N, C-alpha and C positions, 0 to 999 in steps of 0.2 A: 525481502525478495519476493517479488509475485513471479512465478513460474507457471507456465502452462505448457510443459512439454511431455509427453506421454512417452514412456520408456523405452518403446520401440522405434521413436524417432531420434534419440539422441542417448546413446548408452554411456557416453562421458559424463554427460551432465547427470543422469540418472545415477550412476556410479558415485560421483562426487557428493551427491545429496546422500545416499547411502552412507556414505563414509564419515561426512562431518556434519550433518544435520542432527540435531539432538532432538528438536521438536518442533511440529508444524502446528501453527496455528491458523484457523480459518477465520476470515471476515467476508461478509456478503457485499454484494454490488452496492446495496443502499447504504451500508457503513462506509464504504470507499467513496460512494458519491457525496456523502456529508463530510468526510475528511478533505477530499478535494474541494468542497465549498468552504469550509472552516479556514484551510490555508490560504486559498484565493482572497477571502475577505481580510486576512493578516497580511497581504501583499505579496503572497508568492504563488506563483504558476506551477503547479506539479500535476503530472499526468496522473490518472488512476492507479495504474501499476506502481507508480513511484511514490504513492501515499499510502499503500498498505499497511506498511508498518505503524504509520500514525493512526492509521484508523483501528489496528489492533490496541493501540495503548489507549486510545481515545474510549474504546469500547470495553476495557478492563479485561482485555484476554490475555494480558500478559500477568501472571500471578507475581506476588511478592516483590511488587517494584515500589511500594510506598516507601518514602523516605531515602530512596537510592537515587544516585546520579544516573541518568538514563541519557542515552544518545540515540537519536533515529535519523536515519538518513534518508532524506529527500530527495528523490532524483527524476529525471525524466522531464522534458519540455516538448514533449511531443503533443501538446494539446493546444487549440489555437481557438480563438474568440467562437468560430462555427460550432466546435465541440462542446463549448460551455453552455450553448442554448439548451444542451441536455441536463443543466443544472438550473431547474426554475427558480430555486430560492435566491440564485445569484442577480436576477432581475438585469441581464444581458441584453 
């Protein structure tokens, strides 16, 4: 999940995160861009926020997953060819 909602904006979302989120893992913009590019080359068009979990796994930010079954939800199609020009390694 990729969220950018300050606590003062939406108390309900903040409350739910406080109550149910056990750990937060950070990925930077370059890691997310690399994830979008990797997924695109694999035939999947996923917006940056929808590829954050994949970026975390691809960059070894999730501990103790070796040998385990892992599911990553890829979501969001709010990206078009015009936005993909921000990913120079795709040569679009």
